[in-house]
C-alpha positions in Angstrom: -7.4 -24.2 -22.6 -4.3 -21.8 -22.1 -1.0 -23.3 -23.2 1.9 -23.9 -20.5 4.9 -21.9 -20.6 6.8 -24.9 -22.1 4.2 -25.5 -24.7 4.4 -21.7 -25.9 8.1 -21.9 -26.0 8.1 -24.8 -28.1 5.4 -23.3 -30.4 7.7 -20.0 -30.7 11.0 -22.1 -31.3 9.3 -24.2 -34.3 8.0 -21.0 -36.0 11.4 -19.3 -35.9 14.4 -19.7 -37.9 16.9 -17.1 -37.0 17.4 -17.4 -33.1 19.5 -15.6 -30.7 20.3 -17.6 -27.5 22.0 -15.5 -24.7 23.0 -15.8 -21.1 24.0 -13.3 -18.4 27.1 -11.3 -18.2 30.0 -13.0 -16.3 28.6 -16.4 -17.2 28.7 -19.2 -14.7 28.6 -22.9 -15.6 25.0 -23.2 -15.8 24.8 -20.2 -18.1 27.5 -21.3 -20.5 26.3 -24.8 -20.6 22.7 -23.9 -21.2 23.5 -21.4 -24.0 25.6 -23.9 -25.7 23.5 -26.8 -25.1 20.5 -25.2 -26.5 22.4 -23.7 -29.4 23.7 -26.9 -30.7 20.1 -28.7 -30.3 18.4 -26.0 -32.2 21.0 -26.1 -35.1 20.3 -29.9 -35.3 16.7 -28.8 -35.9 17.9 -26.6 -38.7 17.8 -23.4 -37.1 20.4 -20.5 -37.5 21.5 -19.8 -34.1 23.8 -17.3 -32.5 25.2 -17.7 -28.8 25.5 -14.3 -27.1 27.0 -13.2 -24.0 28.5 -9.8 -22.9 31.7 -11.4 -21.2 34.0 -14.1 -22.5 33.5 -17.6 -21.3 35.7 -18.2 -18.1 38.8 -20.4 -18.9 37.7 -22.9 -16.4 34.9 -24.0 -19.0 37.1 -23.8 -22.0 37.2 -27.8 -22.0 33.6 -27.7 -23.2 32.6 -27.8 -26.8 32.2 -24.7 -29.0 32.8 -22.1 -26.1 34.9 -20.2 -28.8 31.9 -19.2 -30.7 30.2 -17.3 -28.0 30.3 -13.7 -29.0 29.4 -10.4 -27.6 28.2 -8.9 -30.9 25.2 -9.7 -33.4 25.3 -9.7 -37.2 23.7 -6.6 -38.5 21.9 -6.0 -41.8 24.1 -4.5 -44.7 22.0 -1.6 -44.9 23.3 2.0 -44.4 20.5 4.4 -43.8 20.8 8.0 -44.6 18.0 10.1 -43.1 17.3 13.6 -44.2 15.0 16.0 -42.3 12.6 17.7 -45.0 10.6 19.7 -42.6 11.7 23.0 -44.1 12.5 21.8 -47.7 10.4 20.7 -50.8 12.1 17.8 -52.5 12.1 17.9 -56.3 14.2 14.8 -57.5 16.6 12.4 -55.7 19.6 10.8 -57.5 23.1 9.6 -57.2 26.4 9.9 -59.2 28.9 7.2 -59.1 32.6 8.0 -59.4 34.5 4.8 -59.4 37.7 6.4 -60.2 37.6 8.2 -57.0 35.9 5.5 -54.8 32.9 7.9 -54.4 29.2 7.8 -54.5 27.4 11.2 -54.6 23.7 11.5 -53.8 22.1 14.2 -55.2 18.9 15.9 -53.9 17.3 18.7 -56.1 14.7 20.9 -54.2 11.9 23.1 -55.2 12.1 25.2 -52.3 14.4 25.6 -49.2 18.0 24.3 -48.7 19.4 21.4 -46.8 21.8 22.0 -43.9 24.4 19.5 -42.7 22.6 19.2 -39.5 19.4 17.8 -41.4 21.3 14.7 -42.3 21.9 11.6 -40.0 23.1 8.1 -40.6 22.2 4.6 -39.0 24.0 1.4 -39.7 21.7 -1.8 -40.0 20.0 -3.2 -37.2 20.4 -6.6 -35.8 17.6 -9.0 -36.7 16.2 -12.3 -35.3 12.8 -14.0 -35.3 13.3 -15.0 -31.7 15.4 -14.4 -28.5 15.9 -16.9 -26.0 17.4 -15.5 -22.5 18.8 -18.4 -20.1 19.6 -18.2 -16.5 18.8 -14.6 -16.4 16.4 -12.7 -13.9 16.4 -9.3 -15.5 17.6 -7.8 -18.7 20.1 -5.7 -16.8 22.1 -8.9 -16.0 22.6 -9.3 -19.8 25.2 -6.2 -19.4 26.2 -4.5 -22.6 24.2 -6.7 -24.9 20.9 -5.1 -23.8 22.4 -1.6 -24.0 23.9 -2.3 -27.4 20.6 -4.0 -29.0 17.8 -2.4 -27.1 15.8 -2.1 -30.3 16.1 -5.7 -31.2 14.8 -6.5 -27.6 11.7 -4.6 -28.1 11.0 -5.7 -31.5 11.6 -9.5 -31.3 9.6 -12.0 -29.0 11.6 -13.2 -26.0 11.5 -16.6 -24.4 12.7 -16.2 -20.5 13.9 -19.5 -19.1 15.1 -19.4 -15.6 15.1 -20.9 -12.0 15.9 -17.7 -9.8 13.4 -16.1 -7.6 12.8 -12.6 -8.3 12.6 -13.0 -11.9 11.2 -9.9 -13.7 9.2 -11.7 -16.3 10.5 -9.7 -19.1 9.6 -12.0 -21.9 6.7 -12.9 -23.9 6.9 -16.3 -22.6 8.3 -16.8 -18.9 9.3 -20.4 -18.1 10.5 -19.7 -14.5 10.7 -22.9 -12.5 12.0 -22.4 -8.9 11.9 -26.0 -8.2 14.6 -26.5 -10.7 18.3 -26.8 -9.5 19.5 -25.0 -12.7 18.5 -23.7 -16.0 20.2 -26.8 -17.6 17.7 -29.1 -15.8 14.8 -27.3 -17.3 16.2 -27.4 -20.8 16.4 -31.3 -20.7 12.8 -31.2 -20.6 12.5 -28.7 -23.6 14.9 -30.6 -25.7 13.1 -34.0 -25.3 9.8 -32.3 -26.5 11.4 -30.5 -29.3 12.9 -33.6 -30.6 9.4 -35.2 -30.9 7.8 -34.5 -34.3 4.7 -32.2 -33.8 1.3 -33.7 -34.8 0.4 -33.4 -38.5 4.0 -32.5 -39.5 6.0 -34.5 -42.4 8.7 -35.5 -39.8 8.2 -39.1 -38.9 11.0 -39.8 -36.9 12.0 -38.1 -33.5 15.4 -36.3 -33.4 17.8 -37.1 -30.6 18.9 -33.8 -29.2 20.7 -35.3 -26.5 24.0 -36.2 -27.9 27.2 -36.6 -26.0 28.4 -33.0 -26.3 24.9 -31.5 -25.5 24.6 -33.8 -22.5 28.0 -32.8 -21.1 26.9 -29.1 -21.5 23.7 -29.7 -19.6 25.4 -31.8 -16.9 28.1 -29.1 -16.5 25.1 -26.6 -15.6 23.5 -29.1 -13.1 26.9 -30.0 -11.5 28.0 -26.3 -11.0 24.6 -25.2 -9.8 24.4 -28.1 -7.1 28.2 -27.9 -6.2 28.5 -31.3 -7.7 25.3 -32.4 -5.7 26.6 -31.2 -2.4 24.4 -28.2 -2.1 21.0 -28.0 -0.2 19.4 -27.1 -3.4 20.0 -30.5 -4.7 16.8 -32.7 -5.3 15.9 -36.0 -6.2 14.9 -35.0 -9.7 18.3 -33.5 -10.2 20.0 -36.9 -9.6 17.5 -38.3 -12.0 18.2 -35.8 -14.8 22.0 -36.4 -14.2 21.6 -40.2 -14.6 19.7 -39.6 -17.8 22.5 -37.2 -19.3 25.3 -39.5 -18.2 23.4 -42.4 -20.1 23.3 -40.1 -23.0 27.0 -39.8 -23.1 27.6 -37.0 -20.7 31.3 -36.9 -19.7 30.7 -36.5 -16.0 34.4 -37.2 -15.0 35.9 -34.8 -17.6 33.5 -32.0 -15.7 34.6 -33.0 -12.3 38.3 -33.0 -13.3 38.3 -29.5 -15.1 36.2 -27.8 -12.7 36.9 -29.2 -9.3 40.4 -30.9 -9.5 42.2 -28.6 -11.6 43.7 -25.2 -10.3 46.1 -22.9 -11.9 49.1 -21.8 -9.8 47.9 -18.2 -9.7 44.6 -19.4 -8.4 46.2 -21.3 -5.3 48.2 -18.2 -4.6 45.2 -15.9 -4.7 43.3 -18.4 -2.6 46.4 -18.5 -0.1 45.9 -14.6 0.2 42.1 -14.9 1.0 42.8 -17.3 3.7 45.7 -15.0 5.0 43.1 -12.1 5.0 40.3 -14.0 7.1 38.7 -11.9 9.8 36.6 -13.9 12.5 33.9 -12.4 14.5 32.7 -15.1 16.9 30.5 -12.8 18.8 28.5 -11.9 15.8 28.9 -15.5 14.1 30.4 -14.7 10.8 33.9 -14.7 9.1 35.0 -12.7 6.0 38.0 -12.2 3.9 38.8 -9.6 1.0 40.5 -9.6 -2.2 42.0 -6.2 -3.4 42.4 -5.3 -6.9 46.1 -5.2 -6.3 46.1 -9.0 -5.2 45.0 -10.0 -8.8 48.2 -8.1 -10.1 50.4 -9.4 -7.5 49.7 -13.3 -8.5 49.1 -12.4 -12.2 45.4 -13.8 -11.6 42.3 -13.3 -13.4 39.3 -11.8 -11.7 37.5 -15.0 -12.3 40.0 -17.1 -10.2 38.3 -16.0 -6.8 35.4 -18.4 -8.0 35.0 -21.3 -5.8 36.9 -20.1 -2.7 34.2 -19.2 -0.6 32.4 -22.4 -1.2 35.3 -24.8 -1.0 37.0 -22.9 1.8 35.6 -20.1 3.7 32.1 -21.6 4.4 33.6 -24.9 5.8 34.2 -23.1 9.2 31.9 -24.6 11.9 29.6 -22.5 14.4 29.0 -19.4 12.2 26.1 -18.3 10.5 27.5 -17.2 7.3 30.8 -16.5 5.3 31.6 -13.4 3.3 33.8 -12.6 0.6 34.5 -8.8 -0.4 36.2 -8.5 -3.9 37.6 -5.2 -5.7 37.1 -5.4 -9.4 35.5 -4.0 -12.4 35.3 -0.5 -10.7 33.1 -2.0 -8.0 33.1 -3.7 -4.7 31.3 -7.1 -4.7 30.0 -8.9 -1.7 29.5 -12.7 -1.8 27.7 -14.6 1.2 27.4 -18.1 1.9 25.3 -19.5 4.6 26.5 -22.2 7.1 23.7 -22.0 9.5 20.6 -23.5 7.7 18.2 -21.4 9.9 19.8 -18.2 8.6 19.0 -16.4 5.6 22.0 -14.4 3.8 19.6 -12.8 1.6 18.6 -10.6 4.5 22.3 -9.4 4.9 22.6 -8.8 1.2 19.3 -6.6 1.2 21.0 -4.3 3.7 23.2 -3.1 0.8 20.7 -3.2 -2.0 21.5 -7.1 -3.1 19.6 -10.2 -2.7 19.4 -13.9 -3.3 18.6 -17.2 -1.8 18.7 -18.4 1.9 22.1 -19.9 1.6 23.8 -17.9 -1.2 23.4 -14.2 -1.8 25.4 -11.2 -3.2 25.5 -7.4 -3.5 27.4 -5.1 -5.6 28.5 -1.4 -4.7 29.3 0.6 -7.9 32.6 2.5 -7.6 33.0 1.1 -4.2 36.3 -0.1 -2.7 37.8 -1.8 0.5 39.4 1.3 1.6 36.0 3.3 1.4 33.4 0.8 2.2 34.9 -2.3 4.1 34.6 -0.8 7.6 31.0 0.4 6.9 29.7 -2.8 5.5 31.3 -4.8 8.5 29.8 -2.5 11.0 26.3 -2.7 9.3 26.4 -6.3 9.5 27.7 -6.4 13.2 24.4 -4.2 13.9 22.3 -6.7 12.0 23.6 -9.6 13.7 23.3 -8.1 17.3 19.7 -7.1 16.6 18.8 -10.7 15.8 20.9 -12.7 18.4 18.6 -15.0 20.3 15.9 -14.7 17.6 16.4 -17.5 15.3 14.6 -17.2 12.0 13.2 -20.4 10.3 14.0 -21.0 6.8 11.4 -19.8 4.3 9.5 -22.6 2.7 8.8 -22.5 -0.9 5.3 -22.7 -2.2 4.2 -26.0 -3.6 3.6 -24.7 -7.0 6.5 -22.8 -8.0 6.3 -22.9 -11.8 5.4 -19.6 -13.2 2.2 -19.6 -15.4 2.6 -15.7 -16.4 2.5 -15.9 -20.2 0.7 -14.8 -23.1 1.9 -11.4 -23.0 4.3 -9.0 -25.0 7.8 -8.7 -23.8 8.0 -6.8 -20.4 11.1 -4.7 -20.7 12.2 -1.9 -18.7 10.7 1.5 -19.7 14.5 2.7 -19.2 17.5 1.3 -20.4 20.1 0.5 -17.6 22.3 3.5 -19.0 19.7 6.1 -18.0 19.4 4.8 -14.3 21.5 6.6 -11.8 24.6 4.6 -10.5 24.8 2.4 -13.5 23.0 -0.6 -11.8 20.5 -1.8 -9.2 22.9 -2.9 -6.7 24.1 0.3 -4.8 25.2 0.9 -1.4 22.4 3.5 -0.1 23.4 7.0 0.8 22.2 6.2 4.3 22.1 2.3 5.4 18.9 1.1 6.8 18.5 0.4 10.4 18.9 -3.4 10.7 16.0 -3.6 13.3 13.5 -1.8 11.2 11.6 -3.4 8.2 12.3 -1.8 4.8 9.9 -0.8 2.0 12.4 -2.1 -0.9 11.3 -5.1 -2.7 13.6 -8.0 -2.9 16.0 -7.4 -5.7 17.4 -10.2 -8.1 20.7 -11.8 -7.3 23.7 -9.8 -8.9 26.1 -11.8 -10.9 27.8 -13.6 -8.1 29.9 -15.6 -10.4 32.7 -13.1 -10.1 32.7 -13.8 -6.3 33.1 -17.5 -6.5 29.5 -18.3 -6.1 28.5 -20.0 -9.3 31.3 -22.3 -9.3 29.6 -24.1 -6.5 26.2 -23.4 -8.1 24.6 -21.4 -5.4 22.9 -18.4 -6.9 
């Protein structure tokens, strides 16, 4: 009988000693909570674990334990490799001469025929090594950002466990545990930690290990809380309440989570949100509102780019009698669009698809590399107006999820892209097409994964 993704993941974890746990770039509460919770739990099992993310943990999550150890670099071996092309040279002897008084080490090669040239020599530093990579809350390796670019060889040489809850996951791991019924990756990890704490049959371990201590429970509850908008979003399920209750019983500090994430706002954040409210544009005829944040706004209020997080969910989408709200944000040399549904019979993912993005029915996003409000705002708004005009009077029912949504695609090598993100035109998947599609016509593109919408205020409320 074929093992389930969960069973295969447990088997790989138990065999590994040096493990890298990583989440997507610009991490949200689910990514931060999941990565750190799994890191701490695996250390309790005696594993050597490194927590990795391309971007720093947002300040709003600094109250969580061990956030300071999340790193963007991996430890490499101490080897320094000197490679010499011997195609046109026959080597006789190899040796070295140490000159400690000069702090020099000369490597000497004697040849039988031919002569070496400087361009015959190349150098490499030691490579990062690990027994296992666990990627959390990430639907494709491009969302890992610079981590994948910097350590591509490690990804191809090391087994990957991919644990996620997003639609459109690329199944890039050797084991892919993708549960679309889960509200968050943190919810999936509760089940994993329960099983890892149970001694395997035939082992010398006699007693179970409690992997759900107060810190780990707090980290996991943070992931569930942020991805359900403190249990207010439509993705909230009976199971999410049950798992949350289990975590609180294990010592999770629920009020601490609520206080830091939902009841604490920096003055710069309040000023920035005021600017967002002042910039609101209403289009009742086409049933949407939108606002903008220019790069200059961050400088004006001395605000960080993560401080837009939450404004669309806590303020913009509360407007009644519209289909959706949108926030356009300039940052990181790109224009980001974040979409939140208000009308439950409308899918904002269809709007995001117009611009090469994607997402869920009630939350989606897109990214335009090198875009700006000056160059792209009017084009985006006009395209949305055309789309809305083409569908008015034709309400679309929400898409029902299949009964069995837990992926069983396992027993395979890592399924990584044949090209690294650096080699792809435009620097990313989410690009504004040269010619925007006719909203009334079907497109041939497949539904892409959701770009990182934490930057846009999405993951603060848990809608991804």
